[in-house]
C-alpha positions in Angstrom: -0.2 -0.1 0.1 1.7 3.5 -1.1 0.8 6.8 -0.7 3.0 9.3 -1.7 2.7 13.7 -1.7 5.1 16.4 -1.8 6.0 16.9 1.7 6.6 12.8 1.7 7.1 9.5 0.5 4.9 6.8 2.5 4.0 3.1 1.6 3.5 -0.2 4.4 3.9 -3.7 3.6 4.3 -6.9 4.8 7.7 -8.6 5.9 9.4 -10.7 8.2 13.0 -11.4 8.9 14.2 -14.3 6.7 17.4 -14.7 9.3 15.4 -15.4 12.3 12.8 -18.6 11.0 11.8 -20.4 14.2 12.9 -24.3 14.8 9.3 -25.3 13.4 9.4 -22.9 10.7 7.3 -20.0 11.9 8.1 -16.2 11.3 6.7 -13.4 13.3 4.9 -11.3 10.9 5.8 -7.1 11.2 4.8 -4.3 9.1 7.6 -2.5 7.2 6.7 1.5 7.3 9.0 3.8 4.8 8.7 7.2 5.3 11.0 9.6 3.9 13.5 6.7 3.2 13.5 5.7 6.2 12.2 2.6 7.5 10.7 0.7 10.6 9.3 -2.7 11.4 6.2 -2.6 13.3 5.3 -6.1 15.2 2.0 -7.2 13.9 2.4 -10.2 17.1 1.0 -12.7 14.6 3.1 -16.1 13.5 2.7 -17.9 10.1 4.9 -20.3 8.0 7.6 -18.5 6.5 7.1 -20.9 3.4 3.2 -20.0 3.4 4.2 -15.9 3.3 4.2 -14.1 -0.2 6.0 -10.7 0.2 5.6 -9.5 -3.0 1.7 -9.8 -3.1 2.1 -8.9 0.9 -0.3 -11.9 1.8 -0.4 -15.3 3.9 -1.0 -18.3 1.7 -3.2 -21.0 3.2 -1.4 -24.2 5.4 -4.4 -26.3 3.7 -7.1 -26.7 2.1 -10.4 -24.5 3.3 -7.7 -22.8 5.6 -10.3 -20.1 7.5 -7.7 -19.1 9.8 -5.8 -17.5 6.9 -8.6 -15.6 6.3 -8.7 -13.9 9.5 -4.9 -13.2 9.7 -4.6 -11.3 6.2 -8.0 -9.8 6.8 -5.9 -8.2 10.4 -3.2 -7.1 7.7 -5.0 -5.3 5.3 -7.2 -3.5 8.9 -3.9 -2.6 10.1 -2.2 -1.6 6.9 -5.4 0.4 6.7 -5.3 2.2 10.2 -1.6 2.5 9.4 -2.4 4.2 5.7 -4.9 6.6 7.3 -2.5 8.1 10.2 -0.6 9.8 6.6 -4.0 10.6 4.8 -4.8 12.3 7.8 -1.8 14.7 8.0 -1.7 15.0 4.3 -5.2 16.6 4.6 -4.7 18.8 7.4 -0.5 19.6 5.6 1.4 18.7 8.7 5.0 17.4 8.9 4.4 14.2 9.4 8.3 12.0 10.3 8.6 8.2 11.6 8.9 9.4 15.0 5.8 11.3 15.2 4.0 8.4 13.0 5.3 5.7 15.3 3.9 7.7 18.0 0.2 8.1 16.2 -0.1 4.1 15.7 1.5 2.9 19.2 -1.1 5.7 21.5 -3.9 5.3 18.7 -6.6 3.8 21.0 -5.6 5.4 24.1 -5.9 8.7 22.3 -9.1 7.6 21.1 -10.4 8.2 24.8 -10.2 12.3 26.1 -9.1 10.6 29.5 -6.2 8.6 28.8 -5.2 11.2 26.0 -5.0 14.2 28.5 -3.3 11.6 31.4 -0.9 10.9 28.9 -0.3 15.1 27.9 -0.7 15.6 31.7 3.0 13.6 32.2 4.0 14.9 29.1 3.9 19.0 29.4 5.4 18.7 33.0 8.6 16.7 32.2 8.9 19.5 29.4 8.3 21.4 32.3 5.4 23.7 30.3 3.5 23.2 33.6 4.7 23.4 37.6 4.0 21.1 39.9 0.8 22.7 40.9 -0.7 22.3 37.6 0.1 18.7 37.3 -1.8 17.8 40.6 -4.9 20.2 39.9 -5.1 19.2 36.4 -4.8 15.2 37.2 -7.7 16.5 39.8 -9.9 17.7 37.0 -8.9 14.1 35.1 -10.4 12.1 38.4 -13.3 14.3 38.5 -13.8 13.7 34.6 -13.8 10.1 35.7 -15.9 10.0 38.5 -18.5 11.1 35.6 -17.8 8.7 32.6 -14.7 6.0 32.6 -14.6 6.6 29.2 -14.7 10.2 27.5 -15.0 9.0 23.4 -13.6 12.0 21.0 -16.2 11.5 18.8 -18.9 11.3 20.7 -18.5 14.4 23.3 -20.5 17.3 22.3 -22.5 20.4 24.0 -24.8 17.8 25.5 -22.3 15.7 27.1 -20.3 18.8 28.4 -23.5 20.6 30.2 -24.3 16.6 31.9 -20.8 16.7 33.0 -21.3 20.1 34.4 -24.3 19.4 36.0 -22.8 16.3 38.0 -20.1 18.7 39.5 -22.2 20.4 40.9 -24.5 17.6 42.5 -20.9 16.3 43.7 -20.9 19.5 46.3 -18.2 21.3 44.0 -18.1 25.0 45.1 -18.7 27.8 41.5 -15.1 28.2 41.5 -14.2 24.3 41.5 -16.5 24.2 38.5 -15.4 26.3 36.5 -11.4 25.5 37.2 -11.8 21.8 36.2 -13.9 23.0 32.8 -11.3 25.5 32.7 -8.9 23.1 32.4 -11.0 20.4 30.6 -11.3 23.0 27.7 -6.9 24.0 27.8 -6.4 20.5 26.8 -9.6 20.1 24.5 -8.1 23.0 22.3 -4.7 21.4 22.6 -5.7 18.0 21.0 -7.3 20.3 18.0 -3.9 20.6 16.9 -3.6 16.8 16.3 -4.2 16.0 13.4 -5.6 12.4 14.2 -8.3 14.0 16.6 -11.5 15.5 15.8 -12.5 17.6 18.3 -16.2 19.9 17.9 -15.6 23.3 17.6 -18.4 24.1 20.0 -17.5 20.9 22.6 -13.7 23.3 22.9 -15.4 26.7 23.0 -18.1 25.5 26.0 -19.4 28.3 27.8 -17.5 28.8 31.0 -17.7 31.9 32.3 -15.7 33.1 35.7 -18.6 32.6 38.2 -19.5 35.5 41.0 -19.4 34.6 44.6 -19.6 36.5 47.4 -16.1 37.3 49.0 -15.7 35.0 51.9 -12.9 36.2 55.0 -12.4 36.0 58.6 -12.7 38.5 61.5 -10.1 38.9 63.8 -12.1 37.0 66.4 -11.9 34.1 63.7 -8.2 33.9 63.1 -8.2 34.0 67.1 -9.9 30.6 66.9 -7.4 29.3 64.2 -4.0 30.5 66.1 -5.5 28.9 69.2 -6.6 25.4 67.4 -3.1 25.8 65.7 -1.8 25.2 69.6 -3.9 23.3 70.5 -2.4 19.8 69.3 -5.4 18.6 68.3 -4.5 18.8 64.4 -3.3 15.7 62.4 0.1 16.5 60.8 -1.4 17.4 57.3 -3.6 19.7 58.8 -1.1 21.3 60.6 0.7 22.1 57.8 -2.2 23.2 55.9 -3.0 25.3 58.6 0.1 27.2 59.2 0.1 28.2 55.6 -3.5 29.8 55.7 -2.4 31.8 58.7 0.5 32.6 56.7 -1.5 34.2 53.7 -3.6 35.9 56.5 -0.6 38.1 58.0 0.6 38.4 54.1 -1.6 38.6 51.4 0.5 36.0 49.7 -1.4 34.3 46.8 -2.1 30.5 47.4 0.2 29.8 44.4 2.9 32.1 45.9 2.5 29.6 48.9 3.3 27.1 47.5 6.2 28.3 46.1 7.7 30.2 48.9 11.1 29.3 50.2 14.0 30.4 52.3 15.3 31.1 48.9 13.0 34.3 48.3 15.2 37.6 49.6 13.3 38.6 53.0 15.2 41.7 54.7 14.1 45.1 56.3 10.7 43.5 57.0 10.2 42.8 53.3 9.5 39.8 51.0 11.3 40.6 47.5 9.8 37.8 44.7 8.8 37.0 41.5 5.0 36.2 41.9 3.9 33.0 39.6 1.4 35.2 37.4 4.4 37.5 36.4 7.4 34.9 36.0 6.7 35.7 31.8 7.4 39.1 32.4 10.0 38.7 35.2 8.4 41.1 37.6 10.0 41.4 41.2 7.0 42.6 44.1 8.1 44.4 47.2 6.1 43.1 49.8 6.1 44.0 53.7 5.6 41.1 55.6 5.4 41.2 59.3 7.5 39.3 62.1 4.4 37.2 63.6 3.8 35.8 60.0 7.2 34.3 60.0 6.3 32.2 63.2 3.8 29.9 61.0 7.3 28.7 59.1 8.7 25.6 60.6 11.2 25.2 57.8 13.2 27.8 56.8 15.9 26.1 54.6 13.2 24.7 51.7 10.1 25.2 50.6 8.5 26.9 53.6 5.3 24.7 53.4 5.0 20.8 52.1 1.3 21.3 50.9 -1.0 18.6 49.3 -2.5 19.7 45.3 -5.0 22.3 46.3 -8.0 19.9 46.1 -7.4 18.5 49.1 -5.8 21.6 50.8 -9.2 22.8 50.2 -10.3 19.6 52.2 -8.4 20.1 55.1 -9.3 23.8 55.3 -13.1 22.4 56.0 -12.0 20.0 58.9 -10.1 22.8 60.4 -13.1 25.3 60.2 -15.2 22.5 62.1 -12.6 21.8 64.6 -12.2 25.5 65.1 -16.0 26.2 65.1 -16.3 28.2 62.7 -19.3 28.0 60.5 -17.4 29.8 57.5 -16.5 27.9 54.2 -12.8 28.3 54.2 -11.0 27.9 51.1 -7.3 28.9 50.0 -8.4 32.0 48.7 -9.9 33.1 52.1 -6.7 33.9 53.3 -5.9 36.5 50.9 -9.3 37.8 51.5 -8.8 37.8 55.2 -5.5 40.0 54.8 -7.4 42.5 53.1 -10.0 42.4 55.7 -7.6 43.2 58.3 -5.8 45.6 57.0 -9.0 47.3 56.2 -10.5 47.2 60.0 -6.9 48.2 61.1 -5.7 51.1 59.1 -8.6 51.9 56.3 -6.0 53.1 53.7 -7.4 51.7 50.6 -4.6 52.8 48.3 -2.0 51.4 50.0 -3.5 47.5 50.5 -3.9 48.1 46.7 -0.2 48.5 46.6 0.5 45.9 49.3 -1.7 43.1 47.2 -0.1 44.4 43.8 -3.7 45.3 41.8 -2.9 47.3 38.9 -7.1 48.8 39.6 -8.7 50.5 42.4 -11.7 48.2 42.0 -9.7 44.7 42.5 -8.8 45.7 45.8 -12.8 46.6 46.5 -13.3 43.0 46.7 -10.9 42.3 49.7 -11.9 45.4 51.7 -15.5 44.4 53.0 -16.5 45.4 56.5 -19.1 43.5 59.0 -21.4 45.0 60.7 -19.3 45.2 63.6 -16.9 47.5 62.6 -19.5 49.6 60.8 -21.4 49.9 63.8 -18.1 50.6 65.8 -16.8 53.1 62.9 -19.7 55.0 62.6 -20.2 55.3 66.7 -16.5 57.2 66.6 -17.9 60.2 65.0 -20.2 61.2 67.0 -17.6 60.5 70.2 -16.3 64.5 69.8 -20.0 65.0 70.6 -21.2 62.8 73.5 -20.5 65.3 76.6 -23.3 67.4 75.3 -25.7 64.4 75.7 -24.6 63.5 78.7 -27.6 62.0 80.6 -28.1 64.2 83.9 -28.7 62.9 86.6 -32.3 63.6 88.4 -32.3 65.7 91.1 
C-alpha cells in the first residue's frame, strides 16, 4: 500500500525477518513502514509458516485447503495497513508535517487517543516533563481528570458534544463542587480540548472546545479577627493531624502576608527577606520577570517551620481545601474556608486596622483599585463601631443628667 505527496513519501508492506525463523518454521510477522526514505518494522504479534508467506503480494497463503485462519489473519493485516495509511492521509489533509517518530507515536497510542481521559493523562505527564506546567498545575490537572473519570470512565472524542459537557457540569454541581471548583475543572478540560484540536488524528467538535465557562460570581469570604484568633488557638491546641497542621500554618501565613495561594506553594528561604520586606517574582509575573516588594510583619514568620527549603510542603489544592473544611469544623467556624480566604482575610484585617485602600492596592499588587475593594469588605460590628466614633466629640453634650 503506497501513498506519496509533496511533503513526504510513504509505503507499508508485509515483512518478516528471513534470518529469524523458528525451528518449527514459523516466522514473526511485521509491517514495514517506509517514510521519507527511513524505515521501521512494527510487530503484528502474529506468526505464520515462512514458506506460506508471499511478501511480493503482501499476503499469507493457506496452510491447507479451506484454511479459515489464513483469511482471518489476512483481514487483520489489511485492517492494520488501512489504519497506518489513515494516519498519513490525515496529516496530508491537514498539511501537517510527519516523520517516523511522529508516525510511531500515532500508531502506538492510537487506542489511548480515542479516549480523552487517557489522552489527557498522557499529555499532562508530557507537559510536566517538558516543564510546560509546574507541580501544582500537574496535580490540579490530574484532579480534573479524576473528576472526569468519576462522571464517566470513557470520554470518546467522537461522542463529545455540548450535551455531554452540560451533563458533566451538572454532575460536578451535584457532587458538591463550589462554583469556583466547577469553573476550574471545566477550564482545565477546555485547555486540553484546545490542545487536542492541534492533533491531526483527533477530531474535536468546535462547540465542545468552546463550551461557555464564564468566571463565577461569588461573595468574598473573609475571617474576622475573632475567627483568626480561633484558628491560632487551634494551631497551638495539639488537636490537628500533621497535614492539617501544615495547611493551617500556610493558611495563617496568607492571612498575615496577603500572598496568593499560588505563591504560598512556592515560597521558600531563597526568596529575599530583609528589612521587613519579602522580594520575589510572583507566579503570575514569571514570564515578565517582574519583582514585587511586599511588607512582612514579624508575626507571619511564626507560622513557618522550615526555613531551609520550602516553607510549606502542601498537598494539591483540592486536598488543601478539604483539610480547611476539617479545620473550620474543629475551630467552630461556620464559614466555608478555601485556599483564597486567607488572602481575602488579609484585606479585611488591613482595612479594619488601617483603612487605607490605596496602600492595600499596592501591597496586594492590583493594577485597578476596583479589584482591591473586593478584599475590603467590612463586617457589621466594625461598621457600627466606626459610625459610633463620629459622635465621640459630641458625647459630653448628650450626657444624661442624673435627676435631682
